[in-house]
C-alpha positions in Angstrom: 189.8 115.7 59.9 188.8 114.8 63.6 185.1 113.5 64.4 183.6 114.7 67.5 180.8 112.3 68.9 178.2 113.9 71.1 175.8 112.5 73.5 172.2 112.7 72.8 171.0 116.0 74.3 174.1 117.9 73.8 175.5 120.1 71.3 178.8 121.0 69.5 180.8 123.4 71.2 181.3 126.7 70.0 184.5 127.4 68.1 187.2 128.3 70.3 185.5 126.5 73.6 186.7 123.3 75.1 184.2 120.3 74.5 182.6 119.3 77.9 184.3 116.2 79.6 183.1 112.7 79.1 182.2 111.5 82.3 183.0 108.0 81.2 186.6 108.6 79.7 188.8 106.0 80.0 186.3 103.9 82.2 185.0 100.2 81.3 181.4 100.0 80.9 179.3 96.6 81.7 176.5 95.5 79.9 174.2 92.9 81.7 174.0 89.2 80.7 172.6 89.0 76.9 172.9 92.8 76.7 174.8 94.2 73.9 175.2 98.4 73.5 173.2 100.7 75.2 169.9 98.9 74.9 169.4 98.8 78.4 171.1 100.0 81.7 174.9 99.7 81.8 177.0 99.8 84.9 180.6 100.6 85.4 182.7 98.1 87.8 182.9 100.6 90.4 179.0 100.9 90.8 178.7 96.9 90.5 181.2 96.9 93.4 179.3 99.3 95.5 176.2 97.7 94.8 177.3 94.1 95.8 178.7 95.7 99.2 175.9 97.8 100.1 173.7 94.4 99.5 175.8 92.4 101.8 175.8 95.5 104.4 172.0 95.1 104.1 172.0 91.4 104.4 170.4 90.9 100.9 171.8 88.0 98.7 171.8 88.4 95.0 169.5 85.5 95.1 167.0 87.4 97.4 166.8 90.6 95.6 168.4 93.3 93.7 168.7 97.2 93.3 165.7 98.8 92.0 166.4 101.9 89.8 163.5 104.3 88.8 162.5 108.0 88.4 159.9 109.9 90.0 158.4 113.4 89.6 160.1 116.2 91.6 163.4 117.6 92.3 165.1 120.8 91.0 164.9 119.9 87.5 161.7 118.0 87.5 162.6 114.3 87.6 164.5 112.4 90.4 166.5 109.2 90.2 165.9 106.9 93.1 167.1 103.8 94.1 166.3 101.2 96.8 166.7 97.3 97.3 163.7 95.0 96.3 163.1 91.8 97.1 161.8 90.6 93.7 161.1 92.2 90.2 157.4 93.0 89.5 155.5 91.7 86.6 156.5 94.0 83.9 160.1 95.0 85.0 163.3 94.6 83.0 165.7 92.7 84.8 169.4 93.4 84.1 171.6 90.5 85.7 175.4 91.4 85.6 177.7 88.6 86.5 180.0 89.0 89.3 183.0 87.5 87.2 183.3 91.5 86.1 184.7 91.9 89.4 186.2 88.3 90.6 186.9 86.1 87.5 186.8 83.1 89.7 183.4 83.9 91.0 181.8 81.5 88.1 179.2 80.2 90.6 178.3 83.6 92.2 174.7 84.5 91.6 174.2 87.6 89.3 173.8 91.2 90.7 170.1 92.1 89.5 168.9 95.7 88.5 165.3 96.1 88.4 163.8 98.8 86.2 159.9 99.5 86.0 158.5 100.4 82.4 157.7 104.0 83.0 161.2 104.5 84.4 162.6 102.6 81.5 161.5 105.1 79.0 163.9 107.5 80.7 166.7 105.2 81.9 167.4 103.1 78.9 171.2 103.7 77.6 171.9 105.1 81.0 175.3 104.2 82.6 175.3 103.8 86.4 178.7 104.9 87.9 179.9 105.1 91.3 182.3 107.9 92.4 183.9 108.4 95.9 186.0 111.5 96.5 186.8 114.1 99.1 184.1 115.8 97.9 181.4 113.5 97.1 180.3 109.8 97.5 177.5 108.4 95.7 176.2 107.0 92.4 176.3 109.0 89.0 173.6 108.8 86.6 175.0 109.2 83.2 171.8 109.4 81.3 171.5 110.3 77.5 168.3 111.5 77.9 168.9 114.0 80.2 169.4 117.7 78.9 169.5 119.5 82.1 170.4 118.4 85.4 170.9 120.0 89.0 174.2 120.4 90.9 173.7 117.6 93.1 173.1 115.3 90.2 170.2 113.5 91.5 167.4 115.4 89.4 167.2 115.9 85.6 164.7 117.2 82.9 164.4 115.6 79.3 
């Protein structure tokens, strides 16, 4: 007998209907240093690489800043994701540090790529996987969020 695992906020497909495609099927998901499982924010190697490239393009070294991931009210579905670079974490931020050895095993001395999440956003984002997609039709970050029950077509807003 086969067992179907469901993401939070989803329901079993109706008999005869196909199950929704898993956006992470066949992908590696990276945990931050010291993190195990879905307790925090996870990245795919593609997202980690894209963050590193974008930081270099903006002349931000991993020692001098990180990527702030958060949510704000608004958008088609009620809440919107936002990402931007920030120089330092704030007092109550959760900081996730991803070793660059995930991308280059010889980069043992390279500083970690950091993700900053404020406490209010963390309520909606814990357990989320940040991916990066680059196709002919779309280029950008994908927020694979287990707390999202509905999202808009562009993928930048959601509701819980």
